[in-house]
C-alpha positions in Angstrom: 64.3 44.8 -15.6 66.0 46.6 -12.7 68.3 44.5 -10.6 68.1 46.8 -7.5 65.4 48.9 -5.8 64.7 50.5 -2.5 61.3 48.8 -2.3 59.7 45.9 -4.2 55.9 45.7 -4.0 54.6 42.2 -4.8 51.1 42.3 -6.3 49.4 44.4 -8.9 45.9 45.0 -7.5 44.6 48.1 -5.8 46.8 47.4 -2.8 50.0 47.2 -4.7 49.3 50.0 -7.2 48.2 52.4 -4.4 51.3 51.6 -2.3 53.6 52.1 -5.3 52.0 55.4 -6.2 52.1 56.7 -2.7 55.7 55.7 -2.2 56.6 58.1 -5.0 54.4 60.8 -3.5 56.5 60.4 -0.3 59.7 61.0 -2.3 60.9 57.5 -3.1 61.2 56.9 -6.8 63.5 53.8 -6.7 60.5 51.5 -6.2 59.3 48.5 -8.2 56.0 46.6 -8.5 56.0 43.0 -9.7 52.8 41.2 -10.7 52.6 37.5 -11.7 50.1 38.2 -14.4 48.4 41.4 -15.5 47.4 44.3 -13.2 44.1 43.8 -11.5 43.9 40.1 -12.4 43.1 38.9 -8.9 40.2 40.1 -6.9 40.4 43.7 -8.1 39.0 43.2 -11.5 35.6 41.8 -10.3 35.2 44.1 -7.4 31.8 45.8 -6.9 34.0 48.9 -6.4 31.9 50.9 -3.9 33.6 53.9 -2.5 32.0 54.9 0.9 33.3 57.3 3.5 31.8 55.2 6.3 34.3 53.8 8.9 34.2 52.2 12.3 36.9 54.6 13.7 38.5 57.8 12.8 41.6 56.2 11.2 39.3 54.4 8.8 37.3 57.6 8.2 40.5 59.5 7.5 42.0 57.0 5.0 38.6 56.7 3.2 38.4 60.5 2.9 41.9 60.4 1.3 40.7 57.7 -1.1 37.8 59.8 -2.2 39.9 63.0 -2.6 42.5 61.0 -4.7 39.8 59.4 -6.8 38.2 62.7 -7.5 41.6 64.0 -8.7 42.1 61.0 -10.9 38.6 61.3 -12.4 39.4 64.9 -13.3 42.7 64.1 -14.9 42.3 65.2 -18.6 45.1 62.9 -19.8 43.8 59.7 -18.2 40.4 60.2 -16.6 39.0 57.4 -14.4 35.3 56.5 -14.4 34.1 57.5 -10.9 30.5 58.1 -9.8 31.2 60.4 -6.9 28.4 61.7 -4.6 25.5 59.4 -5.6 25.0 59.1 -1.8 24.4 56.0 0.2 22.1 54.7 2.9 22.8 52.1 5.6 19.5 50.9 6.8 18.4 50.0 10.3 15.4 48.2 11.8 16.4 48.6 15.5 16.8 51.6 17.8 20.2 50.2 18.9 21.4 50.4 15.3 20.1 54.0 15.1 22.0 54.9 18.3 25.1 53.5 16.6 24.5 55.7 13.6 24.1 58.7 15.8 27.5 57.9 17.3 29.0 57.5 13.8 27.7 60.9 12.8 29.6 62.4 15.7 32.7 60.5 15.0 32.7 61.5 11.4 32.1 65.1 12.3 35.4 65.1 14.2 37.1 64.2 10.9 35.3 66.9 8.9 32.8 64.5 7.4 29.1 65.1 7.3 26.8 62.1 7.8 23.2 62.3 8.5 20.7 60.1 10.5 17.4 59.9 8.6 14.0 58.3 9.3 12.4 55.5 7.3 10.3 57.9 5.2 13.3 60.0 4.3 15.2 56.8 3.3 12.4 56.0 0.9 12.3 59.5 -0.5 16.0 59.4 -1.3 15.9 55.9 -2.6 12.5 55.5 -4.3 12.9 51.8 -5.0 12.8 50.7 -1.3 9.9 49.8 1.0 9.7 51.1 4.5 8.3 47.9 6.0 10.3 46.9 9.2 12.4 50.0 8.7 13.3 52.5 11.5 15.7 54.7 9.5 19.3 54.9 8.2 22.6 56.6 8.0 23.2 58.9 4.9 26.6 59.2 3.4 26.6 62.0 0.8 30.1 61.0 -0.5 29.1 57.4 -1.5 29.8 56.3 -5.1 31.6 53.7 -7.2 34.7 53.6 -9.4 36.1 51.6 -12.4 38.6 49.1 -10.8 40.8 48.6 -13.8 41.0 52.3 -14.8 41.8 53.2 -11.1 44.7 50.8 -10.9 46.1 51.7 -14.3 45.9 55.4 -13.4 47.9 54.8 -10.2 50.5 52.7 -11.9 50.8 55.3 -14.7 51.4 58.1 -12.2 53.9 56.0 -10.3 55.8 55.3 -13.5 55.9 59.0 -14.4 57.4 59.6 -11.0 60.2 57.1 -11.6 58.8 53.8 -10.4 58.8 50.6 -12.5 56.0 48.1 -13.0 56.8 44.6 -14.2 53.8 42.5 -15.3 54.0 38.7 -16.0 56.8 38.5 -13.4 56.0 35.9 -10.9 58.0 35.8 -7.6 59.5 32.4 -7.0 61.4 32.9 -3.8 62.5 35.5 -1.2 65.9 35.6 0.5 66.7 37.8 3.5 70.3 38.6 4.2 72.2 39.3 7.4 71.8 43.1 7.0 68.0 42.6 6.7 68.0 43.4 2.9 66.2 41.1 0.5 66.6 39.4 -2.8 63.3 39.0 -4.7 63.7 36.0 -7.0 61.4 36.2 -10.1 61.0 34.2 -13.3 62.6 37.1 -15.1 65.6 37.7 -12.8 66.5 38.8 -9.3 65.9 42.2 -7.7 68.0 43.2 -4.7 66.1 45.6 -2.4 65.9 47.0 1.1 62.2 46.5 1.7 59.5 44.2 0.4 55.7 44.7 0.5 53.3 41.8 0.4 50.2 43.1 -1.5 49.1 39.8 -2.9 45.4 39.7 -2.3 44.1 36.1 -2.1 47.6 34.8 -2.8 49.0 36.5 0.3 50.1 33.3 2.1 51.8 32.0 -1.0 54.3 34.9 -0.7 54.1 34.7 3.1 55.3 31.1 3.0 58.4 32.4 1.2 59.2 34.4 4.3 58.2 31.8 6.8 55.2 33.8 7.8 51.5 33.0 8.0 49.0 35.9 7.7 45.5 35.6 9.2 43.8 36.2 5.9 41.0 34.0 4.5 39.1 34.3 1.2 35.4 34.0 0.9 33.3 33.4 -2.2 31.1 36.5 -2.8 28.3 36.8 -5.3 26.6 39.6 -7.0 24.4 39.9 -10.1 23.8 42.6 -12.6 20.1 43.2 -13.5 18.6 44.2 -16.8 17.3 47.7 -17.1 14.8 48.9 -14.5 12.2 51.5 -15.8 12.3 53.6 -12.6 16.1 53.9 -13.0 16.0 54.6 -16.7 13.4 57.4 -16.1 15.1 58.9 -13.1 16.9 62.3 -13.6 19.4 61.4 -10.9 21.4 58.3 -10.1 20.2 56.0 -7.4 22.0 56.1 -4.0 23.9 53.0 -2.9 22.1 50.8 -0.4 23.5 48.6 2.4 21.0 46.5 4.3 21.9 44.7 7.5 18.3 43.5 7.7 18.5 41.3 4.6 22.3 41.1 4.2 22.6 42.7 0.7 23.8 45.8 -1.0 23.1 47.4 -4.3 24.2 50.3 -6.5 23.2 51.6 -9.9 25.0 49.9 -12.9 24.0 51.7 -16.1 20.2 51.6 -16.1 20.0 48.5 -13.8 21.4 47.5 -10.5 24.4 45.6 -9.1 23.0 43.6 -6.2 25.4 41.7 -3.9 24.8 39.2 -1.1 26.2 38.3 2.3 24.4 35.0 2.8 24.5 33.0 6.0 25.4 29.8 4.1 28.6 31.3 2.9 31.8 29.5 1.7 35.5 29.9 2.3 37.7 29.6 -0.8 41.3 28.5 -1.3 41.9 26.9 2.1 43.6 24.0 0.5 45.6 25.9 -2.1 44.8 28.0 -5.1 45.2 26.8 -8.7 48.2 28.7 -10.3 46.0 29.3 -13.4 43.2 31.0 -11.4 43.7 34.3 -13.2 41.0 36.8 -14.1 38.7 33.9 -13.1 35.5 33.4 -11.2 34.0 30.6 -9.0 31.0 28.7 -10.4 27.7 30.5 -9.9 25.7 29.3 -6.9 22.5 31.4 -6.7 20.7 28.7 -4.7 23.0 29.6 -1.8 21.7 33.2 -1.7 18.0 32.6 -2.2 17.1 33.4 1.4 19.0 36.7 1.2 17.4 37.4 -2.2 13.9 37.0 -0.7 14.8 39.8 1.7 16.1 42.0 -1.1 12.8 41.4 -3.0 10.8 42.5 0.0 12.9 45.6 0.5 13.0 46.4 -3.3 9.9 45.1 -5.0 11.2 46.2 -8.4 13.7 43.4 -8.3 10.9 40.8 -8.6 10.1 42.0 -12.1 13.7 42.4 -13.3 15.8 39.9 -15.2 19.4 39.0 -14.3 22.0 40.0 -16.9 25.1 38.4 -15.4 26.3 36.7 -12.2 29.7 37.2 -10.6 31.1 34.9 -7.9 34.6 35.6 -6.9 36.9 35.5 -3.9 37.4 38.4 -1.5 39.7 38.5 1.5 38.9 38.8 5.2 40.9 38.9 8.3 40.0 37.8 11.8 38.4 41.1 12.8 37.4 42.2 9.3 39.8 45.1 9.2 42.8 45.0 6.8 46.4 44.2 7.8 48.5 47.3 6.8 51.9 47.8 8.3 55.0 45.9 9.5 55.0 42.1 9.3 55.6 40.8 12.8 59.1 39.6 13.7 60.4 40.2 10.1 62.6 43.2 9.5 62.1 45.4 6.4 58.9 43.6 5.5 55.4 45.1 5.2 52.0 44.0 4.1 48.8 45.5 2.7 46.4 42.6 2.7 42.9 41.5 3.8 41.3 44.4 2.0 37.8 43.2 1.7 36.6 46.6 0.6 39.9 47.2 -1.3 38.7 49.5 -4.1 36.8 51.8 -1.9 39.5 52.4 0.7 42.7 51.1 -1.0 43.8 54.6 -1.9 44.0 55.4 1.8 45.6 52.2 2.8 48.4 52.7 0.4 48.8 56.2 1.6 49.2 55.2 5.2 51.5 52.3 4.4 53.8 54.5 2.3 54.1 56.9 5.2 55.0 54.1 7.6 57.7 52.7 5.2 59.3 56.1 4.5 58.8 57.9 7.8 58.3 55.1 10.4 54.8 56.3 11.3 51.7 57.5 9.5 49.8 60.8 10.2 47.1 58.7 12.0 47.6 56.0 14.6 47.3 52.9 12.6 46.9 50.3 15.3 43.5 49.3 14.1 45.2 48.1 10.9 48.5 46.9 12.4 49.4 43.3 11.4 50.8 42.8 14.9 47.5 43.1 16.6 47.1 39.4 16.1 49.6 37.0 17.6 50.3 33.3 17.6 46.7 32.2 18.0 45.8 33.4 14.6 45.9 30.1 12.7 44.1 29.1 9.5 41.1 27.5 11.3 40.5 30.4 13.6 40.8 32.9 10.7 38.3 30.9 8.7 35.7 30.9 11.5 36.1 34.6 12.1 36.0 35.4 8.3 32.7 33.5 8.0 31.3 35.3 11.0 32.3 38.7 9.7 30.9 37.9 6.2 27.6 36.9 7.8 27.4 40.2 9.7 28.9 42.5 7.0 26.7 45.4 7.7 26.0 44.8 11.4 28.5 46.7 13.4 29.5 45.6 16.9 27.6 47.2 19.7 29.5 48.2 22.8 30.9 45.2 24.7 29.5 42.8 22.0 31.9 39.9 21.4 30.7 37.4 18.8 31.0 33.6 19.4 33.0 32.3 16.5 36.5 31.1 17.3 36.3 31.9 21.0 38.5 30.4 23.7 41.5 30.5 21.5 43.7 31.2 24.6 42.7 30.1 28.0 44.2 29.3 31.4 43.6 26.6 34.0 41.1 29.1 35.6 38.9 29.6 32.6 36.5 26.7 33.3 36.6 27.7 37.0 35.5 31.2 36.2 32.9 29.9 33.7 31.4 27.9 36.6 31.2 31.1 38.6 29.0 32.6 35.9 31.7 34.7 34.3 31.1 36.5 31.0 34.3 36.7 29.0 35.8 39.4 26.8 38.6 38.4 24.3 41.9 40.3 24.4 44.5 39.2 21.9 42.7 35.9 21.8 42.8 35.5 25.6 39.5 35.0 27.4 39.4 37.5 30.2 36.6 37.8 32.7 34.4 40.9 31.8 32.0 40.6 34.7 30.2 37.9 36.7 26.5 37.3 36.0 24.3 37.5 39.2 22.4 34.4 38.0 22.9 31.8 35.2 20.0 33.2 33.2 21.2 36.9 33.3 21.3 38.4 29.8 22.9 41.6 28.7 21.1 43.8 26.1 24.0 45.3 24.2 23.4 49.0 23.7 25.0 52.4 23.5 23.1 53.2 26.7 23.7 52.0 30.2 22.1 48.6 30.5 21.5 45.6 32.9 25.3 45.3 33.7 25.4 48.8 35.3 24.3 47.5 38.7 26.3 44.3 38.4 29.6 46.2 37.8 28.7 48.6 40.6 28.3 45.7 43.0 31.7 44.3 42.0 33.4 47.7 42.6 31.6 48.2 45.9 32.6 44.8 47.2 36.2 45.4 46.3 36.2 48.9 47.8 34.8 47.6 51.0 36.6 44.3 51.5 38.8 42.6 48.9 38.4 41.4 45.3 40.2 38.9 43.1 40.5 39.0 39.3 42.4 37.0 36.8 44.3 39.2 34.3 45.7 36.8 31.6 47.7 37.7 28.5 49.5 40.6 30.1 52.6 41.3 28.1 55.7 40.2 30.1 59.1 40.4 28.5 62.3 39.4 30.4 65.3 41.5 29.7 68.8 40.6 30.8 72.5 41.3 30.0 75.2 43.7 31.0 74.2 47.3 30.8 70.5 46.4 30.4 69.4 49.4 32.5 71.7 51.8 30.6 70.1 50.5 27.3 66.6 50.9 28.6 67.4 54.4 29.7 67.8 55.2 26.0 64.3 54.0 25.1 62.3 55.6 27.9 61.7 59.4 27.9 61.9 59.6 31.7 64.3 58.2 34.2 63.8 54.5 34.7 63.6 52.7 38.1 67.0 51.0 38.7 66.7 49.8 42.3 66.4 46.1 42.9 63.0 45.1 44.2 61.3 48.2 42.8 58.8 48.8 40.0 58.5 51.9 37.8 56.2 53.2 35.1 57.4 54.9 31.9 56.8 55.8 28.3 58.7 55.0 25.1 58.5 57.4 22.1 58.9 56.9 18.4 61.3 58.9 16.2 58.7 61.7 15.9 58.6 62.3 19.7 55.1 60.8 20.1 53.9 58.0 22.3 55.0 54.5 21.2 54.4 52.4 24.3 53.7 52.4 28.0 55.5 49.9 30.2 56.3 49.0 33.7 59.9 47.9 34.6 60.2 45.5 37.5 63.7 44.9 38.9 63.7 41.4 40.2 65.9 40.4 43.1 68.0 38.0 40.9 68.9 40.8 38.5 66.4 40.1 35.8 64.2 43.0 34.5 60.6 42.4 33.6 59.1 44.7 31.0 55.3 44.6 31.3 52.7 46.2 29.0 49.2 45.8 27.5 48.2 42.3 26.4 47.5 43.5 22.9 51.0 44.8 22.5 52.9 41.5 22.6 54.3 41.5 19.0 54.4 45.3 18.8 56.6 45.7 21.8 58.8 42.7 21.0 59.5 44.1 17.6 60.4 47.6 19.0 62.7 46.2 21.7 64.5 43.8 19.4 65.0 46.4 16.7 66.8 48.6 19.2 68.6 46.0 21.3 72.4 45.7 21.1 73.9 42.2 20.8 74.6 41.8 24.5 71.0 42.2 25.5 68.7 39.1 25.8 65.0 39.5 25.3 62.6 36.7 26.1 58.9 36.7 26.1 57.1 35.1 29.1 53.7 36.3 28.1 52.2 32.9 27.4 53.9 31.2 30.4 52.4 33.2 33.3 49.1 34.7 34.4 48.3 37.5 36.9 46.0 37.2 39.8 45.0 40.7 41.0 44.2 41.0 44.7 42.7 44.4 45.5 40.9 46.2 48.3 41.6 47.3 51.8 41.8 43.7 53.1 44.2 42.6 50.3 47.2 42.6 52.6 45.4 40.5 55.2 44.6 37.8 52.6 48.1 37.8 51.3 49.5 37.5 54.8 47.4 34.5 55.4 48.8 32.6 52.4 52.4 33.6 52.3 55.2 33.6 55.0 56.7 36.9 53.8 56.2 40.2 55.7 53.7 42.2 53.6 53.5 45.2 55.8 53.6 48.7 54.2 57.0 49.1 55.7 58.5 45.8 54.5 56.7 45.8 51.1 55.6 49.3 50.2 53.8 50.4 47.0 55.8 49.8 43.8 57.8 46.9 45.3 58.4 43.5 43.8 59.7 40.2 45.3 59.6 36.5 44.7 57.4 34.5 47.2 55.1 31.5 47.5 51.3 31.8 47.4 50.4 28.7 49.3 52.6 26.2 47.4 52.7 28.1 44.2 55.8 30.1 43.2 55.0 33.7 42.4 56.5 37.1 41.7 54.4 39.7 43.6 54.2 43.4 42.7 52.6 46.1 44.8 50.9 47.9 41.9 47.4 48.9 41.3 45.2 49.8 38.3 42.2 50.2 40.5 43.4 52.8 42.9 42.9 50.5 45.9 45.6 48.7 47.9 46.5 45.9 45.4 49.0 43.2 44.6 49.7 41.5 41.3 50.5 37.9 41.8 52.4 36.7 38.7 52.0 32.9 38.7 53.4 30.2 36.3 50.4 28.7 34.5 51.3 25.2 35.8 50.7 26.5 39.4 47.9 28.9 38.7 45.1 26.7 40.0 47.0 26.0 43.3 47.5 29.8 43.8 43.8 30.5 43.1 42.6 27.9 45.6 44.9 29.3 48.3 43.6 32.9 47.7 40.0 31.8 47.6 40.3 29.8 50.8 42.0 32.6 52.7 39.7 35.1 51.3 36.5 33.6 52.8 37.3 35.1 56.2 37.7 38.6 54.7 34.7 38.7 52.4 36.6 38.1 49.2 34.6 38.5 45.9 35.4 38.3 42.2 35.6 41.1 39.8 36.2 41.5 36.1 37.5 43.9 33.4 34.5 46.2 33.4 35.0 47.0 37.1 38.7 47.7 36.3 37.7 50.0 33.5 35.5 52.0 35.7 38.1 52.3 38.5 41.0 53.2 36.2 39.0 56.1 34.8 38.4 57.4 38.3 42.2 57.3 38.8 43.1 59.0 35.5 45.0 55.9 34.3 45.4 55.5 30.6 44.8 52.6 28.1 47.4 52.0 25.4 45.9 52.6 21.9 42.8 54.3 23.5 44.4 57.2 25.3 48.0 56.7 24.3 48.4 57.0 20.6 51.1 57.9 18.1 49.4 61.1 17.1 50.3 62.9 20.3 53.5 63.5 22.3 53.8 63.0 26.1 53.2 66.7 26.8 50.0 66.8 24.7 49.1 63.6 26.6 49.5 65.3 30.0 52.4 63.0 30.9 54.9 65.7 31.6 56.0 64.1 34.9 57.2 61.1 33.0 59.5 63.1 30.7 63.1 64.1 31.6 64.5 66.4 28.9 67.7 66.6 30.9 68.6 63.0 29.9 71.5 62.8 27.5 69.5 60.8 25.0 66.4 58.8 24.4 64.6 57.7 21.2 62.5 60.7 20.0 64.2 63.3 22.1 65.3 65.6 19.2 61.8 65.4 17.6 60.2 66.1 21.0 62.4 69.2 21.4 61.2 70.5 18.1 57.6 69.8 19.0 58.1 71.7 22.3 59.3 74.7 20.2 56.0 74.8 18.3 53.5 73.5 21.0 50.2 72.0 20.0 46.9 73.5 21.2 45.7 69.9 22.0 45.7 68.7 25.6 44.5 65.5 27.3 41.7 66.0 29.8 39.2 64.2 32.0 35.5 65.3 31.7 32.5 64.8 33.8 29.3 64.5 31.7 25.9 65.7 32.8 23.8 62.6 32.0 23.2 59.2 33.5 21.5 57.8 30.4 24.5 56.7 28.5 28.3 56.8 28.5 30.3 58.6 25.8 31.9 56.5 23.1 35.4 56.5 21.9 35.5 58.8 18.8 32.7 61.0 19.9 33.2 64.7 19.3 33.8 67.2 22.0 32.3 70.6 21.2 32.3 74.2 22.3 30.2 77.1 21.1 32.8 77.6 18.3 32.5 74.0 17.0 34.3 70.7 17.4 37.3 71.0 19.7 38.3 67.4 20.3 37.6 63.6 20.5 36.7 61.2 23.3 39.3 58.4 23.8 37.8 56.5 26.7 34.6 56.7 28.8 32.6 54.9 31.5 30.7 55.4 34.7 32.8 55.9 37.8 30.9 53.8 40.4 32.9 55.0 43.4 32.6 58.7 42.6 29.1 58.4 41.0 30.2 60.4 37.9 29.9 59.8 34.1 33.5 60.1 33.1 35.3 60.6 29.8 38.9 61.2 28.6 39.6 63.2 25.6 42.1 65.2 23.5 40.8 68.7 23.1 41.8 72.2 22.0 42.4 74.5 25.0 39.3 76.7 25.1 37.3 78.9 27.4 33.5 78.6 27.8 31.1 75.7 28.0 32.0 72.2 26.6 29.7 69.5 25.3 30.1 65.9 24.3 28.0 64.1 21.7 25.9 61.3 23.2 23.1 59.6 21.3 22.7 62.5 19.0 22.6 65.1 21.7 25.1 67.6 23.0 25.6 66.8 26.7 27.1 69.4 29.0 30.6 68.4 30.2 33.1 69.9 32.6 36.9 69.6 32.7 38.0 68.2 36.0 41.0 67.0 37.9 41.9 63.7 36.3 42.2 61.8 39.6 38.6 61.6 40.8 39.1 59.0 43.5 41.6 59.2 46.3 43.6 62.0 44.7 46.5 61.7 47.2 46.9 58.0 46.6 46.4 57.2 50.3 44.8 53.8 49.6 47.7 52.6 47.5 50.2 53.2 50.3 48.0 52.1 53.3 
């Protein structure tokens, strides 16, 4: 066995084999895979092995397309062909018009990635799948690329190709410990000897946290028991000249595909079970859980109703084995938080179908630092300290129970809610607040006009339209108050801190004491890594502020670049922001604080320490709404006192409450961006229309050399704001933007601008002449490129 390697991949299922193979494809041959038993002896061997192209976003679509292309190549390999039924086609059923609206959006989203889906009615569903009934059926989504693959052959083929490229695979080599050294390299201790390596990859399936514990890390991954059965031969299948399409049914929570001349039928029952929460038997290898068909009888009845042929078919075998889930159902593929030179590829509940793409993206991240797509939807750092075992279990159960029911816009399901709250959460709840979770924090989305108000989640404008409009109007006219919790707040101090930060931001940073500046950080490829404000506090400390979701992401980036004399401390969980916004905001602030808040003494982009009533605060004159506004950064222990003071003073000025949806509407009117919606690693700051935040005259900053090369070969893509000619529905992120020549771009954010009375969208598009359209609800809606600042373009309100 080799004693050294560049990378050691731990785990021999689809995740590990795909990563190993793709590392060799990226040019690294000094790589090793270790597996405690035989390859595919965990979840992989009993996988239903469906290979769909369907994904909830374009990154998922892209990695699944890569999987399909790779699997086709492996199937055609004359030396080691893999059994792959490609192109049987698949149908996702729907019995509501809201689901059908979603499918129309997914067709548009897929089209932007070069993938052809089709929305079909109930009769066409039955024509393409002659075993199903059309009772209680509206229609479905057709995926022509759907199929299934042999799990063992796939993994062996990937391992074989990796070996031929110089990689090594060691079976029956259990990892017993992991040691990280001062230079961030690792020793992987195994039963058969030690391997010194630069990088480790946790690809351990349902044993992920056994290896995680060796690093002092807990991963939010939970296993669920999952059952399917194989039927005896079905005459209609035996007599058919073509293979049956795959079927996924959110109505009755089951799926099926052809297996020889019968069916493989799997269930997502409501009475589901977690597995392995209290530890896993070391001898659970190539093993299954006991059959428990009684648990799925209610789902089975629905399957019988949808497919009457099942009622007359015997069961040939039952499989009940563990599959892994994460808190949001999407895998964790990328850097392990706060752990250098460590990556993971875990929580792959649909591992066989998409594992080829996950390994591809992970290998790119390991070798090049970033992948060809923005991978935030997969990034392990999108979950932070709240992601404990109990929360993971609750969310895994909920995702399992809703396997084929996608989230509708603004739909946030109830399991595991209120993981992170502030002293104001029950106060806001008493005010009829509806909450939206952001990195576990419960943030007010909007305020219900009455306790019995109910929102019908939809891709169309719904009952909340007028509610949000009223919140915006009240703020615009008088003054509004909102709690913004979870905002990422990192304190930076040390000699030369500004000089160091200058090397991270692509533009000149704000250095003046008492002032705030906005800037952008790039990765080594010259593309957008992060957006942050820097606030220079009067006592010499620097506050780095960024999106709530970026807590672990930004901490990792800053710490990985910080010299030894720089101190980095997170205050994210210690403080909360109260946003006071509107033309009367200064009057309210002046009534509760002794400081001079005039525009002369405290202009826009200022920061100072003060008291809000009796509560200590750091106050910033910044605005995400485009109105005169102040951020009151309050220690959580004093938050209720500050809130009471603001509410009491606000009565005389008509103060009202507003939530995140009002902010979303207003920030689009101002052309302000959202990190990981409009700011992604696929585009540089020039493509993102952020030229004013770049100073190429600076001596150095991370990504400068790469950005210069990108400038020399400029992209045709540019970031624009669009006004859409419809009041029926907003655009959705991922929707395709079209011209008469075809698809020219993708929507990143969209909402109604209540102050300007326009349907707005942001998008990356190819520069083009002629008419532009955006896909909405299956229609091409006329759109117009406009100035990005739709409201108060000169910023007069901010400075008043």
